[in-house]
C-alpha positions as a Markdown table, in Angstrom:
| # | Residue | x | y | z |
|---|---|---|---|---|
| 1 | Met | -32.2 | 160.5 | 109.0 |
| 2 | Pro | -30.4 | 161.6 | 112.3 |
| 3 | Glu | -32.1 | 160.4 | 115.4 |
| 4 | Ser | -32.6 | 164.0 | 116.5 |
| 5 | Arg | -34.9 | 164.5 | 113.5 |
| 6 | Trp | -37.1 | 161.4 | 114.0 |
| 7 | Pro | -40.7 | 162.2 | 114.8 |
| 8 | Pro | -41.5 | 161.5 | 118.5 |
| 9 | Gly | -42.8 | 158.0 | 119.2 |
| 10 | Thr | -41.8 | 156.4 | 115.9 |
| 11 | Leu | -40.9 | 152.8 | 115.6 |
| 12 | Leu | -37.3 | 153.8 | 114.7 |
| 13 | Gln | -36.9 | 155.5 | 118.1 |
| 14 | Tyr | -38.1 | 152.4 | 120.0 |
| 15 | Leu | -36.0 | 150.1 | 117.9 |
| 16 | Lys | -32.9 | 152.2 | 118.6 |
| 17 | Arg | -33.7 | 152.1 | 122.3 |
| 18 | Tyr | -34.6 | 148.4 | 122.7 |
| 19 | Arg | -33.0 | 146.5 | 119.8 |
| 20 | Val | -29.4 | 147.6 | 119.9 |
| 21 | Asp | -26.8 | 145.5 | 121.7 |
| 22 | Lys | -25.4 | 147.7 | 124.5 |
| 23 | Glu | -21.9 | 146.1 | 124.4 |
| 24 | Thr | -21.3 | 145.9 | 120.6 |
| 25 | Gly | -23.6 | 148.7 | 119.5 |
| 26 | Lys | -24.9 | 146.5 | 116.7 |
| 27 | Ala | -28.6 | 146.7 | 115.8 |
| 28 | Ser | -30.7 | 143.6 | 115.7 |
| 29 | Phe | -33.3 | 145.2 | 113.4 |
| 30 | Ala | -33.7 | 146.5 | 109.9 |
| 31 | Val | -36.3 | 149.1 | 108.6 |
| 32 | Val | -36.6 | 149.2 | 104.8 |
| 33 | Gln | -38.5 | 151.9 | 102.9 |
| 34 | Ser | -39.9 | 150.0 | 99.9 |
| 35 | Glu | -41.2 | 151.5 | 96.7 |
| 36 | Asp | -44.7 | 150.2 | 97.0 |
| 37 | Glu | -47.0 | 147.7 | 98.9 |
| 38 | Leu | -46.1 | 144.8 | 96.7 |
| 39 | Ala | -42.4 | 145.2 | 97.4 |
| 40 | Ala | -43.1 | 145.8 | 101.1 |
| 41 | Val | -45.0 | 142.6 | 101.7 |
| 42 | Gly | -42.6 | 140.7 | 99.4 |
| 43 | Met | -39.6 | 141.8 | 101.6 |
| 44 | Ala | -41.4 | 140.9 | 104.8 |
| 45 | Ile | -42.2 | 137.4 | 103.5 |
| 46 | Gly | -38.6 | 137.0 | 102.4 |
| 47 | Ala | -37.4 | 138.0 | 105.9 |
| 48 | Gly | -40.0 | 135.6 | 107.4 |
| 49 | Trp | -38.7 | 132.7 | 105.3 |
| 50 | Ala | -35.1 | 133.5 | 106.4 |
| 51 | Gly | -36.2 | 133.2 | 110.1 |
| 52 | Ala | -36.6 | 136.9 | 111.0 |
| 53 | Arg | -39.8 | 138.3 | 112.5 |
| 54 | Ala | -41.1 | 140.7 | 109.9 |
| 55 | Met | -44.1 | 142.9 | 109.4 |
| 56 | Thr | -45.5 | 145.7 | 107.2 |
| 57 | Ser | -48.4 | 148.0 | 107.5 |
| 58 | Thr | -50.9 | 149.5 | 105.0 |
| 59 | Ser | -54.5 | 150.4 | 104.5 |
| 60 | Gly | -57.2 | 149.0 | 102.2 |
| 61 | Pro | -55.6 | 149.8 | 98.8 |
| 62 | Gly | -52.4 | 148.2 | 100.0 |
| 63 | Ile | -54.3 | 145.1 | 101.1 |
| 64 | Ser | -55.7 | 144.9 | 97.6 |
| 65 | Leu | -52.2 | 145.0 | 96.1 |
| 66 | Met | -50.8 | 142.4 | 98.5 |
| 67 | Ala | -53.4 | 139.7 | 97.5 |
| 68 | Glu | -51.1 | 137.6 | 95.4 |
| 69 | Phe | -48.2 | 137.6 | 97.9 |
| 70 | Ala | -50.6 | 136.9 | 100.7 |
| 71 | Gly | -51.8 | 133.7 | 98.9 |
| 72 | Phe | -48.1 | 132.8 | 98.3 |
| 73 | Ala | -47.3 | 133.0 | 102.0 |
| 74 | Tyr | -50.4 | 131.1 | 102.9 |
| 75 | Tyr | -49.7 | 128.3 | 100.5 |
| 76 | Ser | -46.0 | 128.1 | 100.9 |
| 77 | Glu | -46.4 | 128.5 | 104.6 |
| 78 | Ile | -44.2 | 131.5 | 105.5 |
| 79 | Pro | -44.9 | 133.7 | 108.6 |
| 80 | Val | -45.5 | 137.4 | 108.1 |
| 81 | Val | -47.5 | 140.0 | 110.0 |
| 82 | Ile | -49.6 | 142.7 | 108.2 |
| 83 | Phe | -51.2 | 145.7 | 110.0 |
| 84 | Asp | -54.2 | 147.0 | 108.2 |
| 85 | Ile | -55.3 | 150.5 | 109.2 |
| 86 | Gln | -58.7 | 150.3 | 107.7 |
| 87 | Arg | -60.2 | 153.4 | 106.1 |
| 88 | Val | -63.2 | 154.1 | 103.8 |
| 89 | Gly | -63.1 | 152.6 | 100.3 |
| 90 | Pro | -63.5 | 151.3 | 97.6 |
| 91 | Ser | -60.8 | 152.9 | 95.5 |
| 92 | Thr | -59.5 | 156.1 | 97.1 |
| 93 | Gly | -62.8 | 156.4 | 98.9 |
| 94 | Leu | -62.6 | 158.8 | 101.8 |
| 95 | Pro | -58.9 | 158.5 | 102.6 |
| 96 | Thr | -59.1 | 160.5 | 105.9 |
| 97 | Arg | -62.2 | 158.6 | 107.3 |
| 98 | Thr | -62.5 | 155.4 | 109.2 |
| 99 | Ser | -64.3 | 152.1 | 108.6 |
| 100 | Gln | -64.1 | 148.4 | 109.3 |
| 101 | Ser | -64.6 | 147.4 | 105.6 |
| 102 | Asp | -61.6 | 145.2 | 104.9 |
| 103 | Ile | -62.7 | 142.3 | 107.1 |
| 104 | Leu | -64.0 | 140.1 | 104.3 |
| 105 | Ser | -61.2 | 140.9 | 101.9 |
| 106 | Ala | -58.4 | 140.3 | 104.5 |
| 107 | Thr | -60.0 | 137.0 | 105.6 |
| 108 | Phe | -60.0 | 135.5 | 102.1 |
| 109 | Leu | -57.2 | 137.6 | 100.6 |
| 110 | Ser | -55.8 | 135.8 | 97.5 |
| 111 | His | -57.3 | 133.8 | 94.6 |
| 112 | Gly | -58.2 | 130.2 | 95.4 |
| 113 | Asp | -59.3 | 128.7 | 98.7 |
| 114 | Thr | -57.6 | 130.8 | 101.4 |
| 115 | Lys | -58.4 | 131.7 | 105.0 |
| 116 | His | -56.3 | 134.0 | 107.1 |
| 117 | Ile | -55.9 | 134.6 | 110.8 |
| 118 | Leu | -57.2 | 138.1 | 111.8 |
| 119 | Leu | -56.7 | 139.9 | 115.2 |
| 120 | Leu | -59.1 | 142.7 | 116.1 |
| 121 | Pro | -57.8 | 145.2 | 118.5 |
| 122 | Ala | -60.1 | 147.7 | 120.2 |
| 123 | Ser | -57.5 | 150.0 | 121.8 |
| 124 | Val | -53.9 | 151.2 | 121.4 |
| 125 | Glu | -53.0 | 148.9 | 124.2 |
| 126 | Glu | -54.4 | 145.9 | 122.3 |
| 127 | Cys | -52.6 | 147.1 | 119.2 |
| 128 | Phe | -49.4 | 146.8 | 121.2 |
| 129 | Ala | -50.3 | 143.5 | 122.8 |
| 130 | Phe | -51.6 | 141.9 | 119.6 |
| 131 | Ser | -48.5 | 142.8 | 117.7 |
| 132 | Leu | -46.5 | 140.3 | 119.8 |
| 133 | Glu | -49.4 | 137.8 | 119.6 |
| 134 | Ala | -49.5 | 138.2 | 115.8 |
| 135 | Phe | -45.8 | 137.4 | 115.5 |
| 136 | Asp | -46.2 | 134.3 | 117.8 |
| 137 | Leu | -49.2 | 133.1 | 115.8 |
| 138 | Ala | -47.5 | 133.7 | 112.4 |
| 139 | Glu | -44.6 | 131.6 | 113.4 |
| 140 | Glu | -46.6 | 128.9 | 115.2 |
| 141 | Phe | -48.9 | 128.5 | 112.2 |
| 142 | Gln | -46.4 | 129.5 | 109.5 |
| 143 | Thr | -48.9 | 131.8 | 107.8 |
| 144 | Pro | -49.8 | 135.5 | 107.3 |
| 145 | Val | -51.5 | 137.1 | 110.3 |
| 146 | Phe | -53.5 | 140.4 | 109.8 |
| 147 | Val | -54.0 | 142.9 | 112.6 |
| 148 | Met | -57.1 | 144.8 | 111.7 |
| 149 | Ser | -56.9 | 148.3 | 113.2 |
| 150 | Asp | -58.7 | 151.3 | 111.7 |
| 151 | Leu | -58.2 | 155.0 | 111.0 |
| 152 | Asp | -60.0 | 156.1 | 114.2 |
| 153 | Leu | -57.5 | 154.1 | 116.2 |
| 154 | Gly | -54.6 | 154.8 | 114.0 |
| 155 | Met | -54.8 | 158.6 | 113.6 |
| 156 | Asn | -56.6 | 159.9 | 116.7 |
| 157 | Asn | -55.1 | 160.4 | 120.2 |
| 158 | Trp | -56.2 | 157.8 | 122.7 |
| 159 | Met | -55.6 | 157.6 | 126.4 |
| 160 | Ser | -54.0 | 154.4 | 127.7 |
| 161 | Asp | -52.2 | 153.0 | 130.6 |
| 162 | Pro | -48.5 | 152.4 | 130.0 |
| 163 | Phe | -47.9 | 149.3 | 127.9 |
| 164 | Pro | -46.4 | 146.4 | 129.9 |
| 165 | Tyr | -43.1 | 145.4 | 128.4 |
| 166 | Pro | -43.2 | 141.8 | 127.1 |
| 167 | Thr | -41.0 | 139.4 | 129.1 |
| 168 | Gly | -42.2 | 135.9 | 128.1 |
| 169 | Pro | -40.3 | 133.7 | 125.6 |
| 170 | Leu | -41.1 | 134.0 | 121.9 |
| 171 | Arg | -43.2 | 131.2 | 120.5 |
| 172 | Arg | -41.3 | 130.2 | 117.4 |
| 173 | Gly | -43.3 | 127.1 | 116.6 |
| 174 | Lys | -42.1 | 124.0 | 114.9 |
| 175 | Val | -38.6 | 125.0 | 113.8 |
| 176 | Leu | -36.1 | 122.1 | 113.7 |
| 177 | Ser | -32.5 | 122.4 | 114.7 |
| 178 | Ala | -29.7 | 120.2 | 113.2 |
| 179 | Glu | -29.8 | 118.1 | 116.4 |
| 180 | Glu | -33.5 | 117.5 | 116.1 |
| 181 | Leu | -33.1 | 116.5 | 112.5 |
| 182 | Asp | -30.5 | 114.0 | 113.6 |
| 183 | Arg | -33.1 | 112.3 | 115.7 |
| 184 | Met | -35.7 | 112.1 | 112.9 |
| 185 | Lys | -35.9 | 109.3 | 110.3 |
| 186 | Glu | -37.0 | 111.7 | 107.6 |
| 187 | Phe | -37.8 | 115.4 | 107.2 |
| 188 | Ala | -40.7 | 116.3 | 105.0 |
| 189 | Arg | -41.4 | 120.0 | 104.9 |
| 190 | Tyr | -45.2 | 119.8 | 104.3 |
| 191 | Arg | -46.0 | 116.7 | 106.3 |
| 192 | Asp | -48.5 | 116.8 | 109.2 |
| 193 | Gly | -46.8 | 114.7 | 111.8 |
| 194 | Asp | -48.9 | 115.7 | 114.8 |
| 195 | Gly | -52.5 | 115.8 | 113.4 |
| 196 | Asp | -52.8 | 119.6 | 113.9 |
| 197 | Gly | -52.2 | 120.6 | 110.3 |
| 198 | Ile | -48.9 | 122.4 | 111.1 |
| 199 | Pro | -45.8 | 120.9 | 109.5 |
| 200 | Tyr | -42.2 | 121.3 | 110.7 |
| 201 | Arg | -39.8 | 123.7 | 109.1 |
| 202 | Thr | -36.1 | 124.5 | 109.0 |
| 203 | Leu | -34.4 | 127.9 | 108.5 |
| 204 | Pro | -31.7 | 128.8 | 106.0 |
| 205 | Gly | -28.2 | 128.2 | 107.5 |
| 206 | Asn | -29.2 | 124.9 | 109.2 |
| 207 | Pro | -26.1 | 122.7 | 108.4 |
| 208 | His | -27.9 | 119.4 | 108.5 |
| 209 | Pro | -27.8 | 117.7 | 105.0 |
| 210 | Gln | -31.6 | 117.0 | 105.2 |
| 211 | Ala | -32.5 | 120.6 | 106.2 |
| 212 | Ala | -32.9 | 122.1 | 102.7 |
| 213 | Tyr | -36.2 | 122.2 | 100.8 |
| 214 | Phe | -37.8 | 124.1 | 98.0 |
| 215 | Thr | -40.3 | 126.7 | 99.2 |
| 216 | Arg | -43.2 | 126.3 | 96.7 |
| 217 | Gly | -46.1 | 128.6 | 95.9 |
| 218 | Ser | -47.0 | 126.1 | 93.2 |
| 219 | Gly | -48.4 | 122.6 | 93.7 |
| 220 | His | -46.3 | 120.4 | 95.9 |
| 221 | Asp | -46.4 | 117.1 | 97.8 |
| 222 | Glu | -45.4 | 116.8 | 101.5 |
| 223 | His | -41.7 | 116.6 | 100.5 |
| 224 | Ala | -41.9 | 120.0 | 98.8 |
| 225 | Gln | -41.5 | 118.4 | 95.4 |
| 226 | Tyr | -43.5 | 120.0 | 92.5 |
| 227 | Ser | -46.7 | 118.1 | 91.9 |
| 228 | Glu | -50.0 | 118.6 | 90.0 |
| 229 | Arg | -51.4 | 115.2 | 91.1 |
| 230 | Pro | -55.0 | 115.7 | 92.3 |
| 231 | Gly | -54.4 | 113.6 | 95.4 |
| 232 | Asp | -51.4 | 115.7 | 96.5 |
| 233 | Tyr | -53.3 | 118.9 | 96.0 |
| 234 | Val | -56.4 | 117.7 | 98.0 |
| 235 | His | -54.1 | 116.3 | 100.7 |
| 236 | Asn | -52.3 | 119.7 | 101.1 |
| 237 | Met | -55.5 | 121.8 | 101.0 |
| 238 | Asp | -57.2 | 119.6 | 103.6 |
| 239 | Arg | -54.1 | 119.9 | 105.8 |
| 240 | Leu | -54.2 | 123.7 | 105.5 |
| 241 | Ala | -57.9 | 123.7 | 106.5 |
| 242 | Arg | -57.0 | 121.5 | 109.5 |
| 243 | Lys | -54.4 | 124.0 | 110.5 |
| 244 | Tyr | -57.0 | 126.8 | 110.4 |
| 245 | Glu | -59.2 | 124.6 | 112.7 |
| 246 | Thr | -56.3 | 124.3 | 115.1 |
| 247 | Ala | -56.0 | 128.1 | 115.2 |
| 248 | Arg | -59.5 | 128.4 | 116.6 |
| 249 | Gln | -58.2 | 127.3 | 120.0 |
| 250 | Arg | -55.0 | 129.5 | 119.9 |
| 251 | Val | -56.2 | 132.9 | 118.9 |
| 252 | Pro | -57.4 | 135.5 | 121.5 |
| 253 | Thr | -60.9 | 134.5 | 122.8 |
| 254 | Pro | -63.9 | 136.8 | 122.9 |
| 255 | Val | -64.5 | 139.1 | 125.9 |
| 256 | Ile | -68.0 | 138.3 | 127.1 |
| 257 | Asp | -70.3 | 140.3 | 129.4 |
| 258 | Gln | -73.1 | 137.8 | 130.0 |
| 259 | Asn | -76.4 | 139.0 | 131.4 |
| 260 | Ser | -78.7 | 136.2 | 132.4 |
| 261 | Lys | -81.8 | 138.4 | 132.2 |
| 262 | Gly | -81.1 | 139.6 | 128.6 |
| 263 | Lys | -82.7 | 137.8 | 125.7 |
| 264 | Val | -80.9 | 140.2 | 123.3 |
| 265 | Gly | -77.2 | 139.9 | 122.6 |
| 266 | Leu | -74.7 | 142.4 | 121.1 |
| 267 | Ile | -71.6 | 141.5 | 119.1 |
| 268 | Ala | -68.9 | 144.0 | 118.1 |
| 269 | Tyr | -65.2 | 144.3 | 117.4 |
| 270 | Gly | -62.4 | 146.8 | 117.2 |
| 271 | Thr | -63.3 | 150.5 | 117.9 |
| 272 | Ser | -67.0 | 149.8 | 117.6 |
| 273 | His | -66.6 | 148.4 | 121.2 |
| 274 | Trp | -66.7 | 151.8 | 122.8 |
| 275 | Ala | -70.0 | 152.9 | 121.3 |
| 276 | Val | -71.5 | 149.5 | 122.0 |
| 277 | Val | -70.6 | 149.7 | 125.7 |
| 278 | Glu | -72.3 | 153.0 | 126.1 |
| 279 | Ser | -75.3 | 151.9 | 123.9 |
| 280 | Arg | -75.8 | 148.9 | 126.2 |
| 281 | Asp | -76.0 | 151.2 | 129.2 |
| 282 | Arg | -78.4 | 153.6 | 127.5 |
| 283 | Leu | -80.7 | 150.7 | 126.4 |
| 284 | Arg | -80.9 | 149.5 | 129.9 |
| 285 | Ala | -81.4 | 152.8 | 131.6 |
| 286 | Ala | -83.7 | 154.6 | 129.2 |
| 287 | His | -85.6 | 151.7 | 127.5 |
| 288 | Asp | -85.4 | 148.8 | 130.1 |
| 289 | Leu | -83.8 | 146.6 | 127.5 |
| 290 | Glu | -81.3 | 144.2 | 129.0 |
| 291 | Thr | -78.5 | 142.9 | 126.7 |
| 292 | Ser | -75.4 | 140.7 | 126.9 |
| 293 | Tyr | -72.3 | 141.7 | 125.0 |
| 294 | Leu | -69.6 | 139.7 | 123.2 |
| 295 | Arg | -66.5 | 141.5 | 121.8 |
| 296 | Leu | -64.7 | 139.5 | 119.1 |
| 297 | Arg | -61.0 | 139.7 | 119.2 |
| 298 | Ala | -59.9 | 137.3 | 116.4 |
| 299 | Leu | -60.8 | 135.1 | 113.5 |
| 300 | Pro | -61.1 | 132.1 | 113.2 |
| 301 | Phe | -64.0 | 132.1 | 115.6 |
| 302 | Asn | -64.1 | 129.6 | 118.5 |
| 303 | His | -67.0 | 127.8 | 120.2 |
| 304 | Glu | -67.7 | 130.7 | 122.6 |
| 305 | Leu | -69.3 | 132.7 | 119.7 |
| 306 | Glu | -71.9 | 130.1 | 118.7 |
| 307 | Asp | -72.7 | 129.4 | 122.4 |
| 308 | Phe | -73.3 | 133.1 | 123.0 |
| 309 | Ile | -75.7 | 133.3 | 120.0 |
| 310 | Arg | -77.6 | 130.2 | 121.0 |
| 311 | His | -78.3 | 131.6 | 124.5 |
| 312 | His | -80.2 | 134.6 | 123.1 |
| 313 | Asp | -83.3 | 135.2 | 121.1 |
| 314 | Arg | -81.8 | 137.9 | 118.9 |
| 315 | Val | -78.2 | 139.0 | 118.4 |
| 316 | Tyr | -77.1 | 142.3 | 116.9 |
| 317 | Val | -73.8 | 142.4 | 115.1 |
| 318 | Val | -72.5 | 146.0 | 115.2 |
| 319 | Glu | -69.9 | 147.1 | 112.7 |
| 320 | Gln | -68.6 | 150.0 | 110.5 |
| 321 | Asn | -69.2 | 148.9 | 106.9 |
| 322 | Arg | -72.2 | 149.0 | 104.5 |
| 323 | Asp | -72.5 | 145.3 | 103.8 |
| 324 | Gly | -72.4 | 143.8 | 107.3 |
| 325 | Gln | -69.2 | 141.9 | 106.6 |
| 326 | Met | -68.7 | 140.4 | 110.1 |
| 327 | His | -72.4 | 139.5 | 110.2 |
| 328 | Asp | -72.0 | 137.5 | 107.0 |
| 329 | Leu | -68.8 | 135.8 | 108.2 |
| 330 | Ile | -70.5 | 134.7 | 111.4 |
| 331 | Arg | -73.5 | 133.4 | 109.4 |
| 332 | Leu | -71.1 | 131.3 | 107.3 |
| 333 | Glu | -69.6 | 129.7 | 110.4 |
| 334 | Val | -72.5 | 128.9 | 112.7 |
| 335 | Ala | -75.3 | 126.4 | 112.3 |
| 336 | Pro | -78.3 | 127.5 | 110.1 |
| 337 | Glu | -80.7 | 127.7 | 113.0 |
| 338 | Thr | -78.2 | 129.8 | 115.0 |
| 339 | Ala | -77.6 | 132.1 | 112.0 |
| 340 | Leu | -81.4 | 133.0 | 112.0 |
| 341 | Lys | -81.0 | 134.9 | 115.3 |
| 342 | Leu | -78.5 | 137.4 | 113.8 |
| 343 | Arg | -79.3 | 141.0 | 113.0 |
| 344 | Ser | -77.1 | 143.6 | 111.4 |
| 345 | Val | -76.4 | 147.1 | 112.7 |
| 346 | Arg | -74.2 | 149.0 | 110.2 |
| 347 | His | -72.6 | 152.4 | 110.3 |
| 348 | Tyr | -70.6 | 153.5 | 107.3 |
| 349 | Asn | -70.5 | 157.3 | 106.8 |
| 350 | Gly | -66.8 | 157.5 | 107.6 |
| 351 | Leu | -67.1 | 159.1 | 111.0 |
| 352 | Pro | -66.5 | 157.1 | 114.1 |
| 353 | Ile | -69.6 | 155.1 | 115.2 |
| 354 | Ser | -71.7 | 156.8 | 117.8 |
| 355 | Pro | -73.8 | 155.2 | 120.7 |
| 356 | Arg | -76.8 | 157.1 | 119.4 |
| 357 | Ser | -76.8 | 155.5 | 116.0 |
| 358 | Val | -76.5 | 152.0 | 117.6 |
| 359 | Val | -79.3 | 152.6 | 120.1 |
| 360 | Glu | -81.6 | 154.0 | 117.4 |
| 361 | Glu | -81.1 | 151.1 | 115.0 |
| 362 | Ile | -81.6 | 148.5 | 117.7 |
| 363 | Leu | -84.7 | 150.1 | 119.0 |
| 364 | Ala | -86.1 | 150.3 | 115.5 |
| 365 | Gln | -85.5 | 146.6 | 114.9 |
| 366 | Glu | -86.9 | 145.8 | 118.3 |
| 367 | Gly | -90.0 | 147.7 | 117.5 |
| 368 | Ile | -89.5 | 150.0 | 120.5 |
| 369 | His | -90.6 | 153.7 | 120.1 |
């Protein structure tokens, strides 16, 4: 399509502006229209294996279709970024309405034991900032990273300050050059040499004779050789779990508004943030209910979340789905006595969550009339 016919503000326009060498005129990007979601994520994973930074975007039905490939990238340890613009399901659901109902499915997407890194933007500015963070995390941890936007954020017009152009270096993670391989006694693709669960990798085209390995979505030992030995499988799965634990300290931390007077805490994420901020002000002004607020920005959770819950008598988890998916994820992670403090506030009619609905539900659970 000629540039003059591109819709304003499209990715193609920005790539043409920022990703073309001014001297040679050569593009350093590729945009591919795939036939379906399976092909889209497969292409992105292939590009990630080859050393390119690659992403695709979809909504809930596409996430469902990408499950097998997501498990492959997790187990074979290939970086890829997937934006999920969440909308109402299941099935076709309400395709023009918003929700936060893919949180559980994206966290564990795949058969088998799998846990993915999720980023939770609350604004268009964070969508921009988290895109760079997602690529850095995907390469650092050699894994899929999901950015969980929603239809309210993805389709409606939002005001924002201009986005700051990123200037820092890219975090490529543990990628070995030929010179680095020369200094190593042995390269084992799936070996944890540093205790953080993250192995070293090489990229295609590395000329060193030890650089090659088989990328395996089937059972493998630390040398990337096929194996169905129980010990090799347990060793590999434990290392992947250790890598997820390392990610707790690398993902964006929660934003906390701590109120020393408040015995009640609020937790939200994504676009629910805006309704919760106004709800907090209404609860204080009209009902003399002081609250603290923690906004989640990523999974896996880090220690700030459990510390926040422990400092309150009751904590309300506000989200836009029927089943309280984030509420349940938090309960799985925190200590049993801490989990008893959690309450669920759910909104799932497809319209953006309103402060009034949050206030009414919290007052009802607090027994305030």
